[in-house]
C-alpha positions as a LaTeX table, in Angstrom:
\begin{tabular}{lrrr}
\hline
Residue & $x$ (\AA) & $y$ (\AA) & $z$ (\AA) \\
\hline
Met1 & 23.20 & 3.98 & 2.94 \\
Lys2 & 19.59 & 2.94 & 4.70 \\
Leu3 & 17.77 & 5.19 & 2.38 \\
Arg4 & 19.41 & 3.76 & $-0.61$ \\
Leu5 & 18.56 & 0.46 & 0.28 \\
Tyr6 & 15.15 & 0.78 & 1.20 \\
Leu7 & 14.45 & 2.67 & $-1.97$ \\
Phe8 & 15.96 & 0.20 & $-4.06$ \\
Ser9 & 14.18 & $-2.35$ & $-2.04$ \\
Leu10 & 11.03 & $-0.47$ & $-3.10$ \\
Tyr11 & 11.90 & $-0.27$ & $-6.64$ \\
Leu12 & 12.93 & $-4.31$ & $-7.02$ \\
Ile13 & 9.78 & $-5.04$ & $-5.26$ \\
Ile14 & 7.99 & $-3.02$ & $-8.23$ \\
Phe15 & 9.66 & $-4.58$ & $-11.06$ \\
Leu16 & 9.18 & $-8.38$ & $-9.19$ \\
Ser17 & 5.85 & $-8.17$ & $-8.53$ \\
Ala18 & 4.49 & $-6.36$ & $-11.50$ \\
Gly19 & 6.34 & $-9.10$ & $-13.62$ \\
Leu20 & 4.68 & $-11.49$ & $-11.51$ \\
Thr21 & 0.83 & $-9.69$ & $-11.81$ \\
Val22 & 1.22 & $-9.62$ & $-15.40$ \\
Leu23 & 2.42 & $-13.43$ & $-15.45$ \\
Ile24 & $-0.26$ & $-14.76$ & $-13.49$ \\
Ile25 & $-2.85$ & $-12.34$ & $-15.69$ \\
Phe26 & $-1.79$ & $-13.82$ & $-18.90$ \\
Asn27 & $-1.08$ & $-17.52$ & $-17.93$ \\
Val28 & $-3.53$ & $-18.62$ & $-15.32$ \\
Asn29 & $-7.27$ & $-19.16$ & $-15.65$ \\
Pro30 & $-9.06$ & $-17.77$ & $-12.48$ \\
Phe31 & $-12.17$ & $-20.28$ & $-12.92$ \\
Glu32 & $-9.59$ & $-23.48$ & $-12.74$ \\
Ser33 & $-7.00$ & $-22.24$ & $-10.64$ \\
Pro34 & $-6.74$ & $-23.40$ & $-6.83$ \\
Ile35 & $-7.08$ & $-20.71$ & $-4.21$ \\
Trp36 & $-3.73$ & $-19.91$ & $-3.67$ \\
Met37 & $-3.06$ & $-19.04$ & $-6.86$ \\
Ile38 & $-5.53$ & $-16.25$ & $-6.65$ \\
Gly39 & $-3.81$ & $-15.38$ & $-2.90$ \\
Ile40 & $-0.73$ & $-15.09$ & $-4.81$ \\
Phe41 & $-2.07$ & $-12.68$ & $-7.35$ \\
Tyr42 & $-3.62$ & $-10.22$ & $-4.89$ \\
Leu43 & $-0.30$ & $-10.37$ & $-2.89$ \\
Ala44 & 1.52 & $-9.01$ & $-6.05$ \\
Leu45 & $-0.92$ & $-6.76$ & $-6.62$ \\
Phe46 & $-0.86$ & $-5.66$ & $-3.19$ \\
Leu47 & 3.02 & $-5.21$ & $-3.20$ \\
Phe48 & 2.88 & $-3.38$ & $-6.39$ \\
Trp49 & 0.61 & $-0.60$ & $-5.55$ \\
Thr50 & 2.31 & $-0.25$ & $-1.88$ \\
Ser51 & 6.05 & $-0.01$ & $-3.77$ \\
Leu52 & 4.56 & 2.17 & $-6.27$ \\
Phe53 & 2.90 & 4.85 & $-3.80$ \\
Ser54 & 5.32 & 4.47 & $-1.38$ \\
Leu55 & 7.81 & 5.71 & $-4.09$ \\
Ile56 & 5.27 & 8.73 & $-5.31$ \\
Gly57 & 4.69 & 9.61 & $-2.06$ \\
Phe58 & 8.14 & 9.68 & $-0.76$ \\
Tyr59 & 9.48 & 11.86 & $-3.66$ \\
Leu60 & 6.47 & 14.31 & $-3.19$ \\
Arg61 & 7.14 & 14.75 & 0.18 \\
Ile62 & 10.75 & 15.45 & $-0.75$ \\
Trp63 & 9.79 & 17.64 & $-2.87$ \\
Ala64 & 7.12 & 19.78 & $-1.21$ \\
Gly65 & 9.46 & 19.68 & 2.11 \\
Asn66 & 12.62 & 21.50 & 0.27 \\
Arg67 & 14.46 & 18.29 & 1.03 \\
Glu68 & 14.88 & 18.89 & 4.62 \\
Val69 & 14.63 & 15.73 & 6.92 \\
Ile70 & 14.51 & 13.05 & 3.99 \\
Phe71 & 14.43 & 9.94 & 6.13 \\
Ser72 & 12.21 & 10.74 & 8.37 \\
His73 & 9.51 & 10.69 & 5.36 \\
Leu74 & 9.84 & 7.16 & 4.94 \\
Lys75 & 7.83 & 5.07 & 7.54 \\
Pro76 & 4.87 & 7.10 & 7.17 \\
Thr77 & 4.76 & 7.27 & 3.37 \\
Ile78 & 5.07 & 3.03 & 3.65 \\
Arg79 & 1.86 & 3.20 & 6.06 \\
Gln80 & $-0.28$ & 5.34 & 4.02 \\
Ser81 & 0.60 & 3.74 & 0.57 \\
Met82 & 0.06 & 0.38 & 2.30 \\
Leu83 & $-3.46$ & 1.60 & 3.21 \\
Ile84 & $-4.16$ & 2.92 & $-0.11$ \\
Ser85 & $-3.32$ & $-0.31$ & $-1.88$ \\
Leu86 & $-5.32$ & $-2.04$ & 0.69 \\
Ile87 & $-8.18$ & $-0.29$ & $-0.37$ \\
Phe88 & $-7.71$ & $-1.04$ & $-4.41$ \\
Val89 & $-7.01$ & $-4.75$ & $-3.49$ \\
Gly90 & $-10.09$ & $-4.62$ & $-0.82$ \\
Leu91 & $-12.38$ & $-3.05$ & $-3.88$ \\
Leu92 & $-11.00$ & $-5.65$ & $-6.47$ \\
Phe93 & $-11.62$ & $-8.18$ & $-4.03$ \\
Phe94 & $-14.75$ & $-7.39$ & $-3.05$ \\
Glu95 & $-15.74$ & $-7.02$ & $-6.91$ \\
Gln96 & $-14.70$ & $-10.68$ & $-7.35$ \\
Leu97 & $-17.08$ & $-11.88$ & $-4.42$ \\
Lys98 & $-19.68$ & $-9.79$ & $-6.25$ \\
Val99 & $-20.83$ & $-7.57$ & $-3.23$ \\
Leu100 & $-18.96$ & $-4.19$ & $-4.19$ \\
Asn101 & $-21.73$ & $-1.68$ & $-4.26$ \\
Trp102 & $-21.32$ & 2.26 & $-3.60$ \\
Trp103 & $-22.19$ & 1.79 & 0.30 \\
Val104 & $-19.55$ & $-1.13$ & 0.83 \\
Ala105 & $-17.21$ & 0.82 & $-1.17$ \\
Leu106 & $-17.69$ & 3.60 & 1.35 \\
Leu107 & $-17.66$ & 1.73 & 4.45 \\
Phe108 & $-14.29$ & 0.12 & 3.32 \\
Ile109 & $-12.73$ & 3.35 & 2.75 \\
Ala110 & $-14.05$ & 4.68 & 5.78 \\
Ala111 & $-12.70$ & 1.55 & 8.00 \\
Val112 & $-9.30$ & 2.19 & 6.13 \\
Gly113 & $-9.36$ & 6.19 & 6.97 \\
Met114 & $-10.21$ & 5.08 & 10.58 \\
Ile115 & $-7.28$ & 3.04 & 10.74 \\
Glu116 & $-5.17$ & 5.68 & 9.47 \\
Leu117 & $-6.57$ & 8.24 & 12.23 \\
Phe118 & $-5.71$ & 5.62 & 15.25 \\
Phe119 & $-1.97$ & 5.58 & 13.34 \\
Lys120 & $-1.78$ & 9.64 & 13.53 \\
Ser121 & $-3.35$ & 9.75 & 16.49 \\
Lys122 & $-0.92$ & 7.33 & 18.47 \\
Asn123 & 1.76 & 9.29 & 16.80 \\
Gln124 & 0.41 & 12.42 & 18.40 \\
Met125 & 0.18 & 10.94 & 22.08 \\
Lys126 & 3.53 & 9.72 & 21.46 \\
Lys127 & 4.84 & 13.50 & 20.70 \\
Glu128 & 2.85 & 14.79 & 23.32 \\
Ser129 & 3.81 & 12.48 & 26.18 \\
Lys130 & 7.62 & 13.46 & 25.56 \\
Phe131 & 7.14 & 16.61 & 27.04 \\
Phe132 & 5.86 & 15.69 & 30.19 \\
\hline
\end{tabular}
């Protein structure tokens, strides 16, 4: 039951954040809007990409794992989708600031990749410490 609730929440977040993003794109002038409106736009975009990548990654993991332990795929998938959407939204933010070029993008992607490696090594250390 919990898995259905999580998946329903992800679908709901996709539809709400996509609607909010489209609403902001078509009705808000970015040159005259307050800073909090730009923040809401980036938050809605981040939530949209996170939930979309979570659903895609979750179903791909189930398909590749032959439907074995389904619930264990959800937490790492959400973490990885948050990092991927952070890359997308961060690069879009850098483009808004007019500081994006190829080496800034590579450094930002490498920094987010190191965050993922940190979480993987932390999980690996937890698994190894259970046996000692």
